C-alpha beads as a LAMMPS data file, in Angstrom:
LAMMPS data file: protein, C-alpha beads

439 atoms
438 bonds

1 atom types
1 bond types

-500.0 500.0 xlo xhi
-500.0 500.0 ylo yhi
-500.0 500.0 zlo zhi

Masses

1 110.0

Atoms # bond

1 1 1 0.000 0.000 0.000
2 1 1 1.081 3.607 -0.147
3 1 1 0.580 7.166 0.878
4 1 1 -2.633 7.533 -1.095
5 1 1 -4.191 4.337 0.219
6 1 1 -6.753 4.005 2.999
7 1 1 -4.509 4.062 6.069
8 1 1 -6.228 1.902 8.680
9 1 1 -3.744 2.470 11.482
10 1 1 -4.773 3.844 14.832
11 1 1 -5.933 7.461 14.570
12 1 1 -3.930 9.701 16.876
13 1 1 -5.526 12.821 18.249
14 1 1 -3.838 15.801 19.882
15 1 1 -6.027 18.032 21.980
16 1 1 -3.286 19.705 23.980
17 1 1 -3.488 23.433 24.749
18 1 1 -4.711 25.753 22.009
19 1 1 -3.298 23.650 19.176
20 1 1 -5.653 22.172 16.628
21 1 1 -6.436 18.443 16.970
22 1 1 -4.495 16.162 14.622
23 1 1 -6.201 13.770 12.227
24 1 1 -3.284 12.125 10.401
25 1 1 -3.301 9.150 8.071
26 1 1 0.423 8.551 8.541
27 1 1 1.117 7.641 12.154
28 1 1 3.971 6.087 14.098
29 1 1 4.385 2.354 13.508
30 1 1 4.185 -0.113 16.367
31 1 1 7.148 -2.429 16.994
32 1 1 9.347 -0.035 15.062
33 1 1 12.844 -1.294 14.190
34 1 1 14.838 1.392 12.305
35 1 1 17.822 -0.914 11.700
36 1 1 15.611 -3.511 10.040
37 1 1 13.865 -0.839 7.947
38 1 1 17.227 0.582 6.861
39 1 1 18.423 -2.865 5.790
40 1 1 15.272 -3.478 3.748
41 1 1 15.547 -0.069 2.044
42 1 1 19.229 -0.677 1.253
43 1 1 18.317 -3.998 -0.372
44 1 1 15.421 -2.382 -2.268
45 1 1 17.681 0.346 -3.676
46 1 1 20.363 -2.175 -4.722
47 1 1 17.811 -4.467 -6.390
48 1 1 18.052 -4.378 -10.172
49 1 1 15.275 -2.083 -11.318
50 1 1 14.791 -0.799 -7.725
51 1 1 12.165 -2.383 -5.474
52 1 1 10.000 0.754 -5.274
53 1 1 7.136 -0.979 -3.482
54 1 1 9.281 -1.843 -0.464
55 1 1 10.473 1.768 -0.211
56 1 1 6.875 2.977 -0.404
57 1 1 5.614 0.428 2.116
58 1 1 8.215 1.428 4.705
59 1 1 8.405 5.206 4.388
60 1 1 4.649 5.811 4.098
61 1 1 3.978 3.735 7.220
62 1 1 6.359 5.589 9.522
63 1 1 6.027 8.965 11.211
64 1 1 8.522 11.700 10.356
65 1 1 10.590 11.072 13.484
66 1 1 10.720 7.355 12.640
67 1 1 11.759 8.112 9.055
68 1 1 14.635 10.195 10.427
69 1 1 15.686 7.265 12.619
70 1 1 15.662 5.027 9.542
71 1 1 17.805 7.580 7.668
72 1 1 20.305 7.622 10.550
73 1 1 20.521 3.814 10.605
74 1 1 20.843 3.722 6.812
75 1 1 23.788 6.116 6.863
76 1 1 25.403 4.176 9.688
77 1 1 24.943 0.943 7.754
78 1 1 25.834 1.962 4.181
79 1 1 27.994 5.055 4.800
80 1 1 25.679 6.906 2.413
81 1 1 23.028 9.568 2.900
82 1 1 19.527 8.086 2.488
83 1 1 18.083 11.145 0.728
84 1 1 20.922 11.100 -1.817
85 1 1 20.394 7.370 -2.348
86 1 1 16.647 7.846 -2.864
87 1 1 17.283 10.641 -5.380
88 1 1 19.458 8.299 -7.394
89 1 1 17.040 5.381 -7.198
90 1 1 13.698 7.089 -7.843
91 1 1 12.339 9.508 -10.413
92 1 1 9.293 11.576 -11.328
93 1 1 6.322 11.966 -9.035
94 1 1 7.353 9.044 -6.843
95 1 1 10.686 10.726 -6.144
96 1 1 8.903 13.994 -5.279
97 1 1 6.597 12.270 -2.795
98 1 1 9.243 10.154 -1.080
99 1 1 11.730 13.023 -0.789
100 1 1 8.902 15.208 0.529
101 1 1 8.244 12.663 3.267
102 1 1 11.869 12.899 4.366
103 1 1 11.207 16.487 5.492
104 1 1 9.019 17.481 8.431
105 1 1 5.870 19.485 7.680
106 1 1 7.450 22.912 8.230
107 1 1 10.521 22.019 6.149
108 1 1 8.326 20.750 3.328
109 1 1 6.138 23.877 3.412
110 1 1 9.202 26.140 3.415
111 1 1 10.654 24.243 0.457
112 1 1 7.414 24.542 -1.524
113 1 1 7.173 28.276 -0.807
114 1 1 10.791 28.753 -1.830
115 1 1 10.178 26.866 -5.097
116 1 1 7.124 29.044 -5.834
117 1 1 9.116 32.303 -5.706
118 1 1 12.572 31.179 -6.796
119 1 1 13.798 32.061 -10.290
120 1 1 11.844 33.723 -13.078
121 1 1 8.144 34.149 -12.443
122 1 1 6.090 33.376 -9.366
123 1 1 3.787 30.431 -8.765
124 1 1 0.998 32.475 -7.171
125 1 1 -1.316 29.474 -6.860
126 1 1 1.118 27.624 -4.614
127 1 1 1.995 30.764 -2.665
128 1 1 -1.689 31.484 -1.969
129 1 1 -2.394 27.917 -0.869
130 1 1 0.598 27.739 1.453
131 1 1 0.264 31.129 3.147
132 1 1 -3.531 31.412 3.326
133 1 1 -4.184 27.911 4.687
134 1 1 -1.607 27.797 7.488
135 1 1 -2.277 28.824 11.077
136 1 1 -0.284 31.563 12.800
137 1 1 1.728 28.978 14.724
138 1 1 2.502 27.073 11.532
139 1 1 3.563 30.282 9.748
140 1 1 5.916 31.234 12.575
141 1 1 7.574 27.815 12.358
142 1 1 7.749 28.034 8.547
143 1 1 9.462 31.440 8.835
144 1 1 12.019 30.055 11.266
145 1 1 12.729 26.985 9.121
146 1 1 12.835 29.056 5.916
147 1 1 15.540 31.263 7.427
148 1 1 17.441 28.212 8.632
149 1 1 17.270 26.370 5.298
150 1 1 17.750 29.191 2.786
151 1 1 19.485 31.926 4.829
152 1 1 16.800 34.380 3.715
153 1 1 13.811 36.095 5.325
154 1 1 10.476 34.797 4.104
155 1 1 8.760 38.188 4.259
156 1 1 11.500 39.819 2.155
157 1 1 11.304 37.087 -0.471
158 1 1 7.507 37.350 -0.626
159 1 1 7.719 41.139 -0.888
160 1 1 10.228 40.875 -3.719
161 1 1 8.046 38.588 -5.837
162 1 1 4.589 40.138 -5.339
163 1 1 3.054 43.597 -5.599
164 1 1 0.110 45.812 -4.640
165 1 1 -2.663 44.730 -2.291
166 1 1 -1.799 41.087 -2.964
167 1 1 1.662 41.654 -1.477
168 1 1 0.179 43.588 1.464
169 1 1 -2.175 40.723 2.299
170 1 1 0.499 38.016 2.091
171 1 1 2.928 40.029 4.207
172 1 1 0.209 40.589 6.818
173 1 1 -0.318 36.820 6.961
174 1 1 3.421 36.109 7.176
175 1 1 3.616 38.406 10.225
176 1 1 1.453 35.786 11.986
177 1 1 -0.289 38.286 14.266
178 1 1 -3.601 36.458 14.339
179 1 1 -5.388 36.470 17.709
180 1 1 -5.504 33.247 19.671
181 1 1 -8.966 31.656 20.072
182 1 1 -10.755 32.700 23.255
183 1 1 -13.418 31.033 25.357
184 1 1 -15.094 34.427 25.692
185 1 1 -17.308 35.427 22.760
186 1 1 -17.172 39.185 22.145
187 1 1 -20.503 39.825 20.389
188 1 1 -19.898 43.556 20.150
189 1 1 -16.582 43.052 18.350
190 1 1 -18.189 40.474 16.070
191 1 1 -20.854 42.989 15.089
192 1 1 -18.287 45.784 14.648
193 1 1 -16.116 43.644 12.353
194 1 1 -19.079 42.423 10.295
195 1 1 -20.265 45.987 9.785
196 1 1 -16.717 47.171 8.985
197 1 1 -16.328 44.501 6.306
198 1 1 -19.658 45.537 4.766
199 1 1 -18.909 49.262 4.857
200 1 1 -15.400 48.714 3.417
201 1 1 -16.776 46.752 0.481
202 1 1 -20.304 46.273 -0.780
203 1 1 -21.749 49.408 0.822
204 1 1 -19.299 51.848 -0.774
205 1 1 -17.988 52.556 -4.250
206 1 1 -14.582 50.952 -4.468
207 1 1 -13.105 48.725 -1.784
208 1 1 -11.217 49.618 1.375
209 1 1 -8.899 46.626 0.999
210 1 1 -6.790 47.645 4.002
211 1 1 -9.754 47.098 6.350
212 1 1 -10.437 43.671 4.877
213 1 1 -6.771 42.705 5.212
214 1 1 -6.564 43.936 8.805
215 1 1 -9.617 41.982 9.965
216 1 1 -8.880 38.770 8.038
217 1 1 -5.210 38.605 9.004
218 1 1 -5.542 39.488 12.697
219 1 1 -8.791 38.008 14.065
220 1 1 -8.998 34.444 15.362
221 1 1 -10.650 31.786 13.220
222 1 1 -13.625 31.141 15.576
223 1 1 -14.219 34.905 15.752
224 1 1 -14.176 35.255 11.950
225 1 1 -16.588 32.365 11.542
226 1 1 -19.103 34.294 13.655
227 1 1 -18.268 37.540 11.839
228 1 1 -19.100 36.006 8.444
229 1 1 -22.382 34.719 9.813
230 1 1 -23.219 38.161 11.237
231 1 1 -22.124 39.790 7.942
232 1 1 -25.201 38.325 6.223
233 1 1 -27.438 40.560 8.341
234 1 1 -25.781 43.642 6.790
235 1 1 -25.042 42.566 3.230
236 1 1 -27.334 41.025 0.602
237 1 1 -24.382 38.783 -0.267
238 1 1 -22.333 36.385 1.814
239 1 1 -18.630 37.047 2.296
240 1 1 -17.448 34.979 -0.646
241 1 1 -19.940 36.587 -3.021
242 1 1 -18.847 40.008 -1.789
243 1 1 -15.193 39.156 -2.458
244 1 1 -16.007 38.111 -6.020
245 1 1 -17.811 41.400 -6.612
246 1 1 -15.196 43.660 -5.036
247 1 1 -11.738 42.342 -6.002
248 1 1 -10.188 40.334 -8.818
249 1 1 -7.084 38.340 -9.696
250 1 1 -4.686 36.969 -7.091
251 1 1 -6.177 39.165 -4.370
252 1 1 -9.605 37.633 -4.979
253 1 1 -8.160 34.103 -4.895
254 1 1 -6.335 34.896 -1.652
255 1 1 -9.379 36.277 0.156
256 1 1 -11.520 33.354 -1.059
257 1 1 -8.917 30.864 0.154
258 1 1 -8.839 32.543 3.565
259 1 1 -12.630 32.461 3.917
260 1 1 -12.850 28.842 2.761
261 1 1 -10.144 27.809 5.246
262 1 1 -11.820 29.758 8.073
263 1 1 -15.101 28.005 7.346
264 1 1 -13.766 24.478 6.767
265 1 1 -10.075 23.989 6.013
266 1 1 -10.375 20.278 5.266
267 1 1 -13.172 20.933 2.788
268 1 1 -10.936 23.515 1.086
269 1 1 -8.205 20.911 0.576
270 1 1 -10.753 18.316 -0.552
271 1 1 -11.974 20.760 -3.199
272 1 1 -8.389 21.500 -4.252
273 1 1 -7.739 17.785 -4.717
274 1 1 -10.974 17.326 -6.642
275 1 1 -10.187 20.223 -8.996
276 1 1 -6.616 18.996 -9.478
277 1 1 -7.836 15.590 -10.636
278 1 1 -10.531 16.744 -13.040
279 1 1 -10.062 16.373 -16.761
280 1 1 -7.728 14.171 -18.742
281 1 1 -4.499 15.098 -16.978
282 1 1 -4.177 15.462 -13.237
283 1 1 -2.166 18.269 -11.638
284 1 1 0.138 15.837 -9.891
285 1 1 2.180 18.624 -8.297
286 1 1 -0.908 19.916 -6.463
287 1 1 -2.000 16.424 -5.415
288 1 1 1.502 15.546 -4.210
289 1 1 1.866 18.802 -2.254
290 1 1 -1.426 18.371 -0.402
291 1 1 -0.942 14.666 0.314
292 1 1 2.594 15.122 1.657
293 1 1 1.972 18.330 3.617
294 1 1 -1.264 17.131 5.267
295 1 1 -0.649 13.392 5.809
296 1 1 0.561 13.941 9.391
297 1 1 -1.816 16.842 10.070
298 1 1 -5.423 16.342 8.944
299 1 1 -5.551 14.099 5.865
300 1 1 -7.994 11.787 7.629
301 1 1 -10.584 14.600 7.769
302 1 1 -9.721 15.764 4.243
303 1 1 -10.400 12.227 3.071
304 1 1 -13.784 12.250 4.804
305 1 1 -14.707 15.629 3.279
306 1 1 -13.618 14.449 -0.158
307 1 1 -15.917 11.434 -0.021
308 1 1 -18.804 13.556 1.219
309 1 1 -18.366 16.023 -1.653
310 1 1 -17.640 13.548 -4.447
311 1 1 -19.458 10.364 -3.392
312 1 1 -16.280 8.376 -3.967
313 1 1 -13.137 7.890 -1.967
314 1 1 -9.978 9.930 -2.372
315 1 1 -8.080 6.668 -2.811
316 1 1 -10.230 5.586 -5.762
317 1 1 -10.026 9.014 -7.382
318 1 1 -6.239 9.156 -7.167
319 1 1 -5.963 5.638 -8.606
320 1 1 -8.130 6.637 -11.584
321 1 1 -6.862 10.168 -12.186
322 1 1 -3.122 10.233 -11.572
323 1 1 -0.916 8.105 -13.789
324 1 1 2.347 8.745 -11.975
325 1 1 0.832 8.468 -8.501
326 1 1 -0.663 5.162 -9.559
327 1 1 2.767 3.710 -8.780
328 1 1 1.472 3.659 -5.200
329 1 1 -1.458 1.413 -6.008
330 1 1 -0.752 -0.534 -9.170
331 1 1 1.784 -2.890 -10.649
332 1 1 3.923 -1.289 -13.375
333 1 1 3.384 -1.753 -17.133
334 1 1 5.306 -4.709 -18.503
335 1 1 6.142 -6.642 -21.621
336 1 1 5.062 -10.235 -21.244
337 1 1 6.771 -12.844 -23.397
338 1 1 5.270 -16.300 -23.122
339 1 1 6.080 -19.682 -24.660
340 1 1 3.042 -21.919 -24.437
341 1 1 2.989 -25.657 -25.048
342 1 1 -0.410 -27.150 -25.738
343 1 1 -1.327 -30.628 -24.573
344 1 1 -4.694 -31.391 -26.183
345 1 1 -7.363 -31.516 -25.329
346 1 1 -7.493 -29.484 -22.101
347 1 1 -4.093 -28.320 -20.909
348 1 1 -1.344 -25.872 -21.758
349 1 1 1.931 -25.144 -19.987
350 1 1 3.399 -21.651 -20.285
351 1 1 6.877 -20.361 -19.518
352 1 1 6.716 -16.583 -19.213
353 1 1 9.020 -13.613 -18.804
354 1 1 7.716 -10.338 -17.357
355 1 1 9.849 -7.352 -18.311
356 1 1 8.648 -4.271 -16.379
357 1 1 8.876 -1.100 -18.448
358 1 1 10.934 1.196 -16.230
359 1 1 14.213 3.130 -16.317
360 1 1 15.931 -0.063 -15.092
361 1 1 13.891 -3.023 -16.353
362 1 1 14.270 -6.419 -14.770
363 1 1 13.181 -9.867 -15.852
364 1 1 10.756 -11.879 -13.740
365 1 1 10.007 -15.441 -14.859
366 1 1 6.758 -17.208 -14.144
367 1 1 5.229 -20.572 -14.869
368 1 1 1.535 -21.112 -15.438
369 1 1 -0.677 -24.071 -16.060
370 1 1 -3.862 -23.328 -17.966
371 1 1 -7.054 -25.191 -18.750
372 1 1 -7.798 -24.982 -22.456
373 1 1 -11.034 -25.564 -24.303
374 1 1 -10.321 -26.543 -27.938
375 1 1 -13.896 -25.978 -29.007
376 1 1 -14.088 -22.355 -27.935
377 1 1 -11.708 -19.427 -28.313
378 1 1 -11.047 -19.189 -24.607
379 1 1 -7.763 -19.412 -22.750
380 1 1 -7.655 -18.869 -18.984
381 1 1 -4.285 -18.569 -17.258
382 1 1 -3.399 -18.237 -13.586
383 1 1 0.185 -17.107 -12.957
384 1 1 2.215 -16.797 -9.782
385 1 1 4.977 -14.191 -9.976
386 1 1 8.087 -14.468 -7.790
387 1 1 8.331 -12.372 -4.637
388 1 1 11.112 -10.202 -6.072
389 1 1 8.620 -8.775 -8.539
390 1 1 5.371 -8.531 -6.588
391 1 1 4.104 -11.786 -5.277
392 1 1 0.453 -12.457 -5.945
393 1 1 -1.691 -14.597 -8.213
394 1 1 -2.271 -12.792 -11.488
395 1 1 -5.247 -14.011 -13.532
396 1 1 -5.612 -13.117 -17.191
397 1 1 -8.261 -13.850 -19.764
398 1 1 -7.080 -14.207 -23.356
399 1 1 -9.333 -14.719 -26.352
400 1 1 -7.718 -16.107 -29.504
401 1 1 -8.250 -18.555 -32.372
402 1 1 -6.501 -21.894 -31.898
403 1 1 -4.261 -23.076 -34.744
404 1 1 -5.709 -25.657 -37.061
405 1 1 -5.004 -29.246 -35.935
406 1 1 -3.876 -30.013 -39.487
407 1 1 -0.938 -27.594 -39.241
408 1 1 2.207 -29.477 -38.271
409 1 1 4.641 -26.546 -38.179
410 1 1 4.757 -24.169 -35.220
411 1 1 2.373 -21.274 -35.454
412 1 1 3.654 -17.986 -33.946
413 1 1 1.017 -15.694 -32.563
414 1 1 1.250 -12.171 -31.179
415 1 1 -1.454 -11.969 -28.577
416 1 1 -2.359 -8.907 -26.426
417 1 1 -3.362 -9.616 -22.857
418 1 1 -4.844 -7.255 -20.290
419 1 1 -4.050 -7.827 -16.630
420 1 1 -6.338 -6.237 -14.019
421 1 1 -4.865 -4.613 -10.931
422 1 1 -6.399 -5.923 -7.704
423 1 1 -5.665 -2.736 -5.738
424 1 1 -7.637 -0.181 -7.742
425 1 1 -9.707 -2.483 -9.948
426 1 1 -8.335 -0.984 -13.163
427 1 1 -6.739 -2.608 -16.166
428 1 1 -3.337 -1.007 -15.864
429 1 1 -0.883 -3.431 -17.482
430 1 1 -0.663 -4.273 -21.158
431 1 1 1.204 -7.424 -22.093
432 1 1 2.404 -8.770 -25.414
433 1 1 2.480 -12.539 -25.841
434 1 1 4.496 -14.339 -28.502
435 1 1 3.124 -17.885 -28.543
436 1 1 4.711 -20.678 -30.582
437 1 1 1.945 -23.279 -30.813
438 1 1 2.727 -26.940 -31.408
439 1 1 0.233 -29.589 -32.621

Bonds

1 1 1 2
2 1 2 3
3 1 3 4
4 1 4 5
5 1 5 6
6 1 6 7
7 1 7 8
8 1 8 9
9 1 9 10
10 1 10 11
11 1 11 12
12 1 12 13
13 1 13 14
14 1 14 15
15 1 15 16
16 1 16 17
17 1 17 18
18 1 18 19
19 1 19 20
20 1 20 21
21 1 21 22
22 1 22 23
23 1 23 24
24 1 24 25
25 1 25 26
26 1 26 27
27 1 27 28
28 1 28 29
29 1 29 30
30 1 30 31
31 1 31 32
32 1 32 33
33 1 33 34
34 1 34 35
35 1 35 36
36 1 36 37
37 1 37 38
38 1 38 39
39 1 39 40
40 1 40 41
41 1 41 42
42 1 42 43
43 1 43 44
44 1 44 45
45 1 45 46
46 1 46 47
47 1 47 48
48 1 48 49
49 1 49 50
50 1 50 51
51 1 51 52
52 1 52 53
53 1 53 54
54 1 54 55
55 1 55 56
56 1 56 57
57 1 57 58
58 1 58 59
59 1 59 60
60 1 60 61
61 1 61 62
62 1 62 63
63 1 63 64
64 1 64 65
65 1 65 66
66 1 66 67
67 1 67 68
68 1 68 69
69 1 69 70
70 1 70 71
71 1 71 72
72 1 72 73
73 1 73 74
74 1 74 75
75 1 75 76
76 1 76 77
77 1 77 78
78 1 78 79
79 1 79 80
80 1 80 81
81 1 81 82
82 1 82 83
83 1 83 84
84 1 84 85
85 1 85 86
86 1 86 87
87 1 87 88
88 1 88 89
89 1 89 90
90 1 90 91
91 1 91 92
92 1 92 93
93 1 93 94
94 1 94 95
95 1 95 96
96 1 96 97
97 1 97 98
98 1 98 99
99 1 99 100
100 1 100 101
101 1 101 102
102 1 102 103
103 1 103 104
104 1 104 105
105 1 105 106
106 1 106 107
107 1 107 108
108 1 108 109
109 1 109 110
110 1 110 111
111 1 111 112
112 1 112 113
113 1 113 114
114 1 114 115
115 1 115 116
116 1 116 117
117 1 117 118
118 1 118 119
119 1 119 120
120 1 120 121
121 1 121 122
122 1 122 123
123 1 123 124
124 1 124 125
125 1 125 126
126 1 126 127
127 1 127 128
128 1 128 129
129 1 129 130
130 1 130 131
131 1 131 132
132 1 132 133
133 1 133 134
134 1 134 135
135 1 135 136
136 1 136 137
137 1 137 138
138 1 138 139
139 1 139 140
140 1 140 141
141 1 141 142
142 1 142 143
143 1 143 144
144 1 144 145
145 1 145 146
146 1 146 147
147 1 147 148
148 1 148 149
149 1 149 150
150 1 150 151
151 1 151 152
152 1 152 153
153 1 153 154
154 1 154 155
155 1 155 156
156 1 156 157
157 1 157 158
158 1 158 159
159 1 159 160
160 1 160 161
161 1 161 162
162 1 162 163
163 1 163 164
164 1 164 165
165 1 165 166
166 1 166 167
167 1 167 168
168 1 168 169
169 1 169 170
170 1 170 171
171 1 171 172
172 1 172 173
173 1 173 174
174 1 174 175
175 1 175 176
176 1 176 177
177 1 177 178
178 1 178 179
179 1 179 180
180 1 180 181
181 1 181 182
182 1 182 183
183 1 183 184
184 1 184 185
185 1 185 186
186 1 186 187
187 1 187 188
188 1 188 189
189 1 189 190
190 1 190 191
191 1 191 192
192 1 192 193
193 1 193 194
194 1 194 195
195 1 195 196
196 1 196 197
197 1 197 198
198 1 198 199
199 1 199 200
200 1 200 201
201 1 201 202
202 1 202 203
203 1 203 204
204 1 204 205
205 1 205 206
206 1 206 207
207 1 207 208
208 1 208 209
209 1 209 210
210 1 210 211
211 1 211 212
212 1 212 213
213 1 213 214
214 1 214 215
215 1 215 216
216 1 216 217
217 1 217 218
218 1 218 219
219 1 219 220
220 1 220 221
221 1 221 222
222 1 222 223
223 1 223 224
224 1 224 225
225 1 225 226
226 1 226 227
227 1 227 228
228 1 228 229
229 1 229 230
230 1 230 231
231 1 231 232
232 1 232 233
233 1 233 234
234 1 234 235
235 1 235 236
236 1 236 237
237 1 237 238
238 1 238 239
239 1 239 240
240 1 240 241
241 1 241 242
242 1 242 243
243 1 243 244
244 1 244 245
245 1 245 246
246 1 246 247
247 1 247 248
248 1 248 249
249 1 249 250
250 1 250 251
251 1 251 252
252 1 252 253
253 1 253 254
254 1 254 255
255 1 255 256
256 1 256 257
257 1 257 258
258 1 258 259
259 1 259 260
260 1 260 261
261 1 261 262
262 1 262 263
263 1 263 264
264 1 264 265
265 1 265 266
266 1 266 267
267 1 267 268
268 1 268 269
269 1 269 270
270 1 270 271
271 1 271 272
272 1 272 273
273 1 273 274
274 1 274 275
275 1 275 276
276 1 276 277
277 1 277 278
278 1 278 279
279 1 279 280
280 1 280 281
281 1 281 282
282 1 282 283
283 1 283 284
284 1 284 285
285 1 285 286
286 1 286 287
287 1 287 288
288 1 288 289
289 1 289 290
290 1 290 291
291 1 291 292
292 1 292 293
293 1 293 294
294 1 294 295
295 1 295 296
296 1 296 297
297 1 297 298
298 1 298 299
299 1 299 300
300 1 300 301
301 1 301 302
302 1 302 303
303 1 303 304
304 1 304 305
305 1 305 306
306 1 306 307
307 1 307 308
308 1 308 309
309 1 309 310
310 1 310 311
311 1 311 312
312 1 312 313
313 1 313 314
314 1 314 315
315 1 315 316
316 1 316 317
317 1 317 318
318 1 318 319
319 1 319 320
320 1 320 321
321 1 321 322
322 1 322 323
323 1 323 324
324 1 324 325
325 1 325 326
326 1 326 327
327 1 327 328
328 1 328 329
329 1 329 330
330 1 330 331
331 1 331 332
332 1 332 333
333 1 333 334
334 1 334 335
335 1 335 336
336 1 336 337
337 1 337 338
338 1 338 339
339 1 339 340
340 1 340 341
341 1 341 342
342 1 342 343
343 1 343 344
344 1 344 345
345 1 345 346
346 1 346 347
347 1 347 348
348 1 348 349
349 1 349 350
350 1 350 351
351 1 351 352
352 1 352 353
353 1 353 354
354 1 354 355
355 1 355 356
356 1 356 357
357 1 357 358
358 1 358 359
359 1 359 360
360 1 360 361
361 1 361 362
362 1 362 363
363 1 363 364
364 1 364 365
365 1 365 366
366 1 366 367
367 1 367 368
368 1 368 369
369 1 369 370
370 1 370 371
371 1 371 372
372 1 372 373
373 1 373 374
374 1 374 375
375 1 375 376
376 1 376 377
377 1 377 378
378 1 378 379
379 1 379 380
380 1 380 381
381 1 381 382
382 1 382 383
383 1 383 384
384 1 384 385
385 1 385 386
386 1 386 387
387 1 387 388
388 1 388 389
389 1 389 390
390 1 390 391
391 1 391 392
392 1 392 393
393 1 393 394
394 1 394 395
395 1 395 396
396 1 396 397
397 1 397 398
398 1 398 399
399 1 399 400
400 1 400 401
401 1 401 402
402 1 402 403
403 1 403 404
404 1 404 405
405 1 405 406
406 1 406 407
407 1 407 408
408 1 408 409
409 1 409 410
410 1 410 411
411 1 411 412
412 1 412 413
413 1 413 414
414 1 414 415
415 1 415 416
416 1 416 417
417 1 417 418
418 1 418 419
419 1 419 420
420 1 420 421
421 1 421 422
422 1 422 423
423 1 423 424
424 1 424 425
425 1 425 426
426 1 426 427
427 1 427 428
428 1 428 429
429 1 429 430
430 1 430 431
431 1 431 432
432 1 432 433
433 1 433 434
434 1 434 435
435 1 435 436
436 1 436 437
437 1 437 438
438 1 438 439
């Protein structure tokens, strides 16, 4: 299984102090043995073609602190850095996910923010998501880690790559001056803020953006939730409708993201995942970023919100929509070469080679015994692959025309075969069979 699968481990909750409760899908493993994990990863990396599934199974079933322990044991064992070894062994989306897991949440967020503003152009979409969805405590930690990792100040980098009211809003958020939640509900302040938002926007010609920024970047989340509810008594529109009418571009997207996160942060991420996986090609960068950054925070609740909104599980949707991420759930494409000997009337014996199509292909032999009906064009095979490839019974159904019994010479056939994947239920491997048939 993998990061995008239905993690059925024990759900850990953290209700300490003022911090938000945790609803992770990746939790600490019981009976954890970092030395054993390091040995298995070393073997997986050295395996011809790289045993990616073992790497996935280990690193997506350990907490961050456990993954660091594994990295320490790996370096002690092999005299090599685990992250460097993983970079050399993996590629594409799988590499991005696994390397992302080797950072803690704040380090990963800081890295993503840095990537969004580094070089020519700015990835405003990523910048908005990262800064508008994080709590004040998370932003303070991101700022500290950003300085530590890149020797630069986050606010200065943000200021240098943005402009206008959009820059003012992001810098206000980066300052992390949001009020802490209070057990005391200040109804007068709620009413004052709701009226101020209305008078700064819908009520007047033009928008007093500074007032909106001040309120939305400084008030606590529970307070703002009540403010938005009270706002409806002043304005004919709700807060999100008012934002769409008053501002445009990146500033509009930022305010909308803030409001959506104030109302239901997990629903916001569920919607982001849903949008990223619509259409013919999934935005794998968005999916990867959310899965990695939230897996030890609140992915369990995001998963629940996703199913409520889409009537299907996040796991199923990822398996269908993301080709590269399907490496977590499916066996890889392969070329299947098979020599079949027919023993009329009801038996055939096949000797097969599976050649996975990958940067470093490997050969996996298999033997299958198949019942054969000579009167119908039906050939049913049940194969058992060796454990080095991915050990499970692999059924396939092949329809073809048997050679004429009057033909004495071998008949070579090129026969396509589709193999279903048990994990996601999809046909995800295409095989080519070359079958010399003897009579």
